C-alpha positions as CSV (number, residue, x, y, z in Angstrom):
1,X,-1.4,-10.4,1.4
2,X,-3.3,-9.0,4.4
3,X,-2.4,-5.8,6.1
4,X,-0.9,-7.7,9.0
5,X,1.2,-9.8,6.7
6,X,2.4,-6.7,4.8
7,X,3.3,-5.1,8.1
8,X,5.3,-8.2,9.1
9,X,7.2,-8.2,5.8
10,X,8.0,-4.5,6.4
11,X,9.3,-5.3,9.9
12,X,11.5,-8.1,8.5
13,X,13.2,-5.7,6.1
14,X,13.6,-3.1,8.9
15,X,14.9,-5.6,11.4
16,X,17.0,-7.9,9.3
17,X,20.3,-6.0,9.7
18,X,19.9,-6.0,13.5
19,X,19.0,-9.7,13.8
20,X,21.6,-10.9,11.2
21,X,24.4,-8.8,12.5
22,X,24.0,-9.9,16.1
23,X,23.7,-13.5,15.0
24,X,27.1,-13.0,13.5
25,X,28.4,-11.2,16.6
26,X,27.3,-14.1,18.8
27,X,28.7,-16.7,16.4
28,X,32.0,-14.8,16.5
29,X,32.2,-14.9,20.3
30,X,31.3,-18.6,20.4
31,X,32.7,-20.2,17.3
32,X,35.0,-17.7,15.6
33,X,35.2,-17.4,11.9
34,X,37.8,-19.4,10.1
35,X,41.2,-17.9,10.9
36,X,39.7,-15.7,13.6
37,X,39.5,-17.7,16.8
38,X,36.4,-17.3,19.0
39,X,37.0,-14.5,21.5
40,X,34.9,-13.0,24.3
41,X,33.6,-9.5,24.3
42,X,36.1,-6.7,24.7
43,X,39.1,-8.6,23.4
44,X,40.7,-8.7,19.9
45,X,40.8,-11.8,17.8
46,X,43.7,-11.5,15.3
47,X,43.9,-13.6,12.2
48,X,47.3,-14.9,11.3
49,X,46.7,-15.4,7.6
50,X,44.6,-14.0,4.8
51,X,41.0,-15.2,4.5
52,X,40.2,-18.3,2.6
53,X,37.2,-20.7,2.0
54,X,37.2,-21.7,5.6
55,X,36.2,-18.2,6.6
56,X,32.4,-18.6,6.2
57,X,31.4,-14.9,6.3
58,X,29.6,-13.1,3.6
59,X,31.9,-11.3,1.1
60,X,34.9,-11.5,3.3
61,X,38.0,-9.9,1.7
62,X,41.3,-11.5,0.8
63,X,43.3,-8.3,0.6
64,X,43.9,-7.7,4.3
65,X,44.5,-9.6,7.5
66,X,41.6,-9.1,9.9
67,X,41.6,-8.1,13.6
68,X,38.2,-8.0,15.1
69,X,36.7,-7.2,18.5
70,X,33.1,-7.4,19.6
71,X,32.5,-4.7,22.2
72,X,30.1,-4.6,25.1
73,X,30.3,-1.1,26.5
74,X,27.5,-1.5,29.0
75,X,30.1,-2.2,31.7
76,X,32.1,0.9,31.0
77,X,34.4,2.5,28.5
78,X,37.4,0.8,26.8
79,X,40.7,2.3,25.8
80,X,42.0,1.4,22.4
81,X,45.7,2.0,21.5
82,X,46.9,1.6,17.9
83,X,50.6,1.5,16.9
84,X,52.5,3.5,14.3
85,X,52.1,1.6,11.1
86,X,54.8,3.5,9.2
87,X,52.5,4.4,6.4
88,X,51.0,1.0,6.0
89,X,47.3,1.0,5.1
90,X,44.9,-0.2,7.8
91,X,41.4,0.7,8.9
92,X,39.5,0.0,12.1
93,X,35.8,0.3,11.3
94,X,33.3,0.8,14.1
95,X,29.8,-0.8,13.5
96,X,26.8,-0.5,15.8
97,X,24.2,-3.2,16.3
98,X,22.1,-1.7,13.5
99,X,25.1,-2.0,11.1
100,X,25.8,1.8,11.1
101,X,29.4,2.6,10.4
102,X,29.8,5.3,13.0
103,X,33.6,5.8,13.2
104,X,36.9,5.0,11.5
105,X,40.5,4.9,12.7
106,X,43.2,4.3,10.2
107,X,45.3,5.6,7.4
108,X,42.6,7.6,5.6
109,X,40.7,8.7,8.8
110,X,43.3,9.4,11.4
111,X,46.7,8.8,9.8
112,X,49.2,6.0,10.6
113,X,50.9,7.4,13.7
114,X,50.3,5.8,17.1
115,X,47.0,6.9,18.7
116,X,44.7,6.4,21.7
117,X,40.9,6.3,21.5
118,X,38.3,6.1,24.3
119,X,35.3,4.0,23.4
120,X,32.2,4.9,25.2
121,X,28.6,3.6,25.2
122,X,25.3,5.4,25.3
123,X,24.8,7.8,28.1
124,X,28.4,7.9,29.3
125,X,29.7,11.1,30.8
126,X,33.2,11.5,32.1
127,X,36.6,13.0,31.4
128,X,38.5,12.0,28.3
129,X,42.3,11.6,29.0
130,X,44.6,14.2,27.4
131,X,45.8,13.1,23.9
132,X,42.9,10.6,23.6
133,X,40.1,10.9,21.1
134,X,36.6,9.8,22.2
135,X,34.6,7.4,20.0
136,X,31.0,7.3,21.2
137,X,29.0,4.2,20.2
138,X,25.3,4.6,19.5
139,X,24.6,1.2,21.0
140,X,26.2,-0.6,24.0
141,X,27.3,-3.5,21.8
142,X,29.4,-2.7,18.7
143,X,32.0,-4.3,16.5
144,X,35.6,-3.2,15.5
145,X,36.3,-4.6,12.1
146,X,40.1,-4.1,11.6
147,X,41.9,-4.7,8.3
148,X,45.7,-4.6,7.8
149,X,47.1,-4.4,4.3
150,X,49.2,-7.5,3.7
151,X,51.4,-8.1,0.6
152,X,51.3,-11.9,0.9
153,X,52.8,-14.6,3.2
154,X,56.2,-12.9,3.5
155,X,54.5,-9.8,5.0
156,X,52.5,-11.7,7.7
157,X,55.2,-11.3,10.4
158,X,55.1,-7.5,10.0
159,X,51.3,-7.5,10.3
160,X,51.5,-9.8,13.3
161,X,53.8,-7.3,15.1
162,X,51.3,-4.5,14.5
163,X,48.4,-6.7,15.8
164,X,50.4,-7.5,19.0
165,X,51.0,-3.8,19.5
166,X,47.3,-3.1,19.4
167,X,45.7,-2.9,22.8
168,X,42.1,-2.8,24.1
169,X,41.7,-2.5,27.8
170,X,39.0,-1.4,30.4
171,X,39.0,2.2,31.5
172,X,37.6,3.7,34.7
173,X,34.9,2.4,36.9
174,X,33.4,-1.0,35.8
175,X,30.1,-2.8,36.1
176,X,29.1,-6.2,34.9
177,X,28.4,-6.0,31.1
178,X,24.8,-6.9,30.0
179,X,25.7,-9.0,27.0
180,X,23.2,-10.0,24.3
181,X,19.6,-10.5,25.4
182,X,18.4,-14.1,25.1
183,X,15.3,-14.9,23.1
184,X,12.4,-16.8,24.8
185,X,13.4,-20.4,24.6
186,X,9.9,-21.6,24.0
187,X,9.6,-19.8,20.6
188,X,9.5,-22.4,17.9
189,X,10.5,-22.1,14.2
190,X,13.0,-19.9,12.5
191,X,10.3,-17.4,11.3
192,X,8.9,-16.8,14.8
193,X,12.4,-16.8,16.3
194,X,13.4,-14.0,13.9
195,X,10.7,-11.8,15.3
196,X,11.5,-12.8,18.9
197,X,15.1,-11.8,18.3
198,X,14.0,-8.6,16.8
199,X,11.8,-7.8,19.8
200,X,14.4,-8.5,22.4
201,X,17.3,-6.8,20.5
202,X,15.3,-3.7,19.6
203,X,14.6,-3.2,23.3
204,X,18.2,-3.8,24.3
205,X,19.7,-1.6,21.5
206,X,17.3,1.3,20.6
207,X,18.0,2.8,17.2
208,X,18.1,6.5,16.4
209,X,15.2,8.6,17.6
210,X,13.5,8.8,14.2
211,X,13.6,5.0,13.8
212,X,12.2,4.6,17.4
213,X,9.2,6.6,16.2
214,X,8.9,4.6,13.0
215,X,9.0,1.2,14.8
216,X,5.9,2.1,16.8
217,X,3.9,1.0,13.7
218,X,4.9,-2.6,14.5
219,X,3.0,-2.7,17.8
220,X,0.2,-5.0,16.2
221,X,2.9,-7.6,15.6
222,X,3.9,-7.8,19.3
223,X,7.4,-6.3,18.6
224,X,7.0,-3.7,21.3
225,X,5.9,-6.1,24.1
226,X,8.1,-6.5,27.1
227,X,7.2,-10.2,27.3
228,X,7.3,-12.5,24.3
229,X,4.0,-13.1,22.5
230,X,5.6,-15.6,20.2
231,X,5.8,-18.8,22.3
232,X,2.1,-19.4,21.7
233,X,0.8,-16.7,19.3
234,X,-2.8,-16.6,18.1
235,X,-3.3,-18.4,14.8
236,X,-3.9,-15.2,12.9
237,X,-0.7,-13.5,14.2
238,X,1.3,-16.7,13.6
239,X,0.1,-16.9,10.0
240,X,0.9,-13.2,9.4
241,X,4.4,-13.5,10.9
242,X,5.3,-16.5,8.9
243,X,3.9,-15.1,5.6
244,X,5.6,-11.8,6.4
245,X,8.9,-13.5,7.1
246,X,8.8,-15.2,3.7
247,X,7.8,-12.1,1.8
248,X,10.3,-9.9,3.7
249,X,13.1,-12.4,3.0
250,X,12.3,-12.3,-0.7
251,X,12.4,-8.5,-0.7
252,X,15.8,-8.5,0.9
253,X,17.2,-11.0,-1.6
254,X,15.7,-9.1,-4.5
255,X,17.1,-5.8,-3.2
256,X,20.6,-7.3,-3.2
257,X,20.6,-7.7,-7.0
258,X,17.9,-5.1,-8.1
259,X,18.7,-2.2,-5.9
260,X,19.0,1.5,-6.9
261,X,22.8,1.4,-7.3
262,X,23.8,2.6,-10.8
263,X,25.2,0.1,-13.2
264,X,28.2,0.4,-15.5
265,X,29.0,-2.3,-18.0
266,X,27.2,-4.9,-16.0
267,X,28.7,-3.9,-12.6
268,X,26.5,-2.6,-9.8
269,X,28.3,0.4,-8.4
270,X,27.7,-0.1,-4.7
271,X,29.6,3.0,-3.7
272,X,26.6,4.2,-1.7
273,X,25.7,0.9,-0.2
274,X,26.7,2.0,3.3
275,X,25.3,5.6,3.2
276,X,22.3,4.5,5.3
277,X,23.8,5.9,8.6
278,X,21.9,9.2,8.9
279,X,22.5,9.9,12.6
280,X,25.9,9.0,14.1
281,X,29.1,10.6,12.8
282,X,32.2,9.9,14.8
283,X,35.9,10.3,13.8
284,X,36.6,9.5,10.2
285,X,33.1,9.6,8.9
286,X,31.8,12.1,6.4
287,X,28.5,13.8,7.0
288,X,28.0,15.3,3.6
289,X,25.1,14.9,1.0
290,X,27.3,12.7,-1.2
291,X,27.7,10.1,1.6
292,X,24.3,10.3,3.4
293,X,21.0,9.2,2.0
294,X,18.3,11.9,1.9
295,X,15.4,9.8,3.1
296,X,15.0,7.0,5.7
297,X,12.8,4.7,3.6
298,X,15.6,4.3,1.1
299,X,18.2,3.9,3.9
300,X,16.3,1.1,5.5
301,X,16.0,-1.0,2.4
302,X,19.7,-0.4,1.4
303,X,20.8,-1.3,4.9
304,X,19.0,-4.6,4.7
305,X,20.5,-5.5,1.3
306,X,24.0,-4.4,2.4
307,X,23.8,-6.5,5.5
308,X,22.7,-9.5,3.4
309,X,25.4,-9.2,0.7
310,X,28.2,-7.4,2.4
311,X,27.9,-7.2,6.2
312,X,30.5,-5.0,7.8
313,X,31.4,-3.3,4.6
314,X,33.0,0.2,4.5
315,X,31.7,3.5,3.2
316,X,32.7,4.2,-0.3
317,X,35.1,6.8,0.7
318,X,37.1,4.2,2.6
319,X,36.7,1.4,0.1
320,X,34.6,1.6,-3.0
321,X,32.8,-1.7,-3.9
322,X,31.5,-2.8,-7.3
323,X,29.9,-6.2,-7.9
324,X,28.1,-8.1,-10.6
325,X,26.1,-11.2,-11.1
326,X,26.1,-10.7,-14.9
327,X,28.5,-10.4,-17.8
328,X,28.6,-7.4,-20.1
329,X,25.8,-8.8,-22.2
330,X,23.5,-9.1,-19.2
331,X,23.7,-12.9,-18.9
332,X,24.2,-14.5,-15.5
333,X,27.8,-15.4,-14.7
334,X,28.4,-19.1,-14.5
335,X,31.5,-21.3,-14.1
336,X,30.5,-23.4,-17.1
337,X,31.7,-20.4,-19.2
338,X,35.1,-18.7,-19.5
339,X,35.3,-14.9,-19.2
340,X,37.9,-12.2,-19.5
341,X,38.0,-8.9,-17.6
342,X,40.3,-6.4,-19.4
343,X,41.5,-3.3,-17.6
344,X,42.8,-0.8,-20.2
345,X,43.6,1.3,-17.2
346,X,43.7,-0.2,-13.7
347,X,41.4,1.4,-11.0
348,X,42.7,4.7,-9.6
349,X,43.4,4.4,-5.9
350,X,45.6,5.8,-3.2
351,X,46.0,2.4,-1.5
352,X,45.3,-0.7,-3.6
353,X,42.5,-2.6,-5.6
354,X,41.4,-6.2,-6.1
355,X,38.8,-8.4,-7.7
356,X,37.6,-11.2,-5.4
357,X,35.6,-14.3,-6.4
358,X,32.6,-15.5,-4.4
359,X,30.1,-18.3,-4.9
360,X,26.3,-18.1,-4.8
361,X,24.1,-18.0,-2.9
362,X,26.4,-17.7,0.2
363,X,28.9,-15.2,-1.0
364,X,31.8,-17.2,0.3
365,X,35.3,-17.5,-1.1
366,X,35.8,-20.4,-3.5
367,X,38.3,-23.2,-3.0
368,X,40.6,-23.7,-6.0
369,X,43.8,-25.5,-6.9
370,X,46.1,-22.4,-6.8
371,X,44.6,-20.9,-3.6
372,X,44.0,-17.7,-5.4
373,X,40.8,-16.0,-4.2
374,X,41.5,-12.5,-5.5
375,X,43.6,-10.7,-8.1
376,X,44.8,-7.1,-8.0
377,X,47.7,-4.7,-8.1
378,X,49.5,-6.6,-5.3
379,X,49.1,-10.1,-6.8
380,X,52.6,-11.4,-7.7
381,X,53.2,-12.7,-11.2
382,X,50.4,-11.0,-13.1
383,X,51.1,-10.4,-16.8
384,X,50.6,-6.8,-17.9
385,X,50.7,-5.9,-21.6
386,X,53.2,-3.4,-23.0
387,X,50.5,-0.6,-22.9
388,X,50.0,-1.3,-19.1
389,X,46.6,-3.0,-19.6
390,X,45.7,-6.1,-17.6
391,X,43.4,-9.0,-18.6
392,X,42.1,-11.3,-15.9
393,X,40.8,-14.7,-16.9
394,X,37.8,-15.9,-15.0
395,X,37.1,-19.6,-15.5
396,X,37.1,-22.9,-13.5
397,X,40.1,-24.5,-15.2
398,X,43.6,-23.3,-15.7
399,X,44.1,-21.6,-19.0
400,X,46.5,-23.3,-21.4
401,X,48.3,-20.1,-22.5
402,X,51.0,-19.2,-19.9
403,X,50.2,-15.5,-19.9
404,X,46.5,-16.2,-19.4
405,X,47.4,-18.7,-16.7
406,X,49.4,-16.1,-14.8
407,X,46.2,-13.9,-14.8
408,X,43.8,-16.7,-13.8
409,X,41.2,-16.0,-11.2
410,X,39.5,-19.3,-10.6
411,X,35.7,-19.5,-10.6
412,X,33.4,-22.1,-9.0
413,X,31.7,-24.6,-11.4
414,X,28.3,-22.9,-11.0
415,X,27.0,-19.3,-10.5
416,X,29.4,-16.8,-9.0
417,X,29.7,-13.1,-8.2
418,X,33.0,-11.2,-8.3
419,X,33.5,-8.0,-6.2
420,X,35.9,-5.2,-7.2
421,X,37.3,-3.3,-4.2
422,X,39.1,0.0,-4.4
423,X,40.8,1.1,-1.2
424,X,41.1,4.8,-0.7
425,X,39.6,5.4,-4.1
426,X,40.4,8.6,-6.0
427,X,37.7,11.1,-7.1
428,X,37.8,9.7,-10.7
429,X,36.0,6.6,-9.3
430,X,33.0,8.7,-8.3
431,X,32.8,11.5,-10.8
432,X,32.5,9.3,-13.9
433,X,36.0,9.9,-15.2
434,X,36.9,6.2,-14.7
435,X,34.7,3.5,-16.1
436,X,34.8,-0.2,-15.1
437,X,35.2,-2.6,-18.0
438,X,32.7,-5.4,-18.7
439,X,33.2,-9.1,-18.0
440,X,33.3,-10.6,-21.4
441,X,32.3,-14.2,-22.2
442,X,34.7,-16.3,-24.3
443,X,33.6,-19.0,-26.7
444,X,35.9,-21.5,-25.1
445,X,38.4,-21.6,-22.2
446,X,41.5,-19.6,-22.8
């Protein structure tokens, strides 16, 4: 690999979160996502059901009902009002264009009483109304990813009432919002288009100062140019960009399964997967050594892998994630095999926990005959043993034994990846006191 190709691969890893994230933001505003209707910037889209296979978004959860808003603060601030949830778990997570989680509103972060929050973009100066908390976004475009705990279909009406009581409105003097920059239409091919999107979006949404200094190294690739060099690039540059795109993509895919996260009985403990935000700490975030990476090189790689496998995921202190591609023996999980997952003690949380099933390579929810996409402490009808233990049965076909069938989490017929989520995890999750059990293969379906 030439020096220029290696530089292009490095730029791909660096820029993947920005490009992928804003592709999803744009898709959301134009097409929506399953139960979330397409909605213009600065307005909420509220789901009216729990997520299912039609919600084609990486690692979407099936525990909560979503409320999402894509923000464009270039035209001025927005005022967010949230209702009193009466103790119900919810979280509004704020994500900038580079996928930094820069603020949280919700049960853990700000409590469940009604509240008002002024959302401002870069460079804003003004007076914050009394009784209102300012949330300053590092980039003019950002996302609110809202999740409401829901205990099943009978609880949907109560969630809907809370959604309707949530308000997002313009505040103060307004200007026309800038929106997302458009790439040069003449750029041909997905690989060259990736770098064109990275060029335009980097200029529109500058990262933290240290990363602005870092990205100067990509000048030989044309990423710092004000006009696109990619509609008719020189043959050498074109070759380097395409080779770098391929190599960078391979690095991101590899990092999703071979990252530095510790392992426990086959599970990758992705508790630190969103600790790459080193610069922007708004309400609800924790700026402590446990929750912030010590170096930027690690942060950039982890940020890319987290965007690929779990875009818009929370910090571990809000929701701790563990995932696995392998059983306890190290063999790849596959729906041609039956498995069990036995919790001698269920995960220690202050909110709730679940195991959700996803296919590969898309990380989408899996259609199945009982419409069960996750199982956890709020799943009705699960069979617990007399000692309080719980055994989940992971397989494509319904188990014959009634107790096993009650605890059936259907798998796809091919490779799959489950994710364990622990909302408001207790310290035992992080200090090693609590260990996750392995997924154990069975000789035949239960």
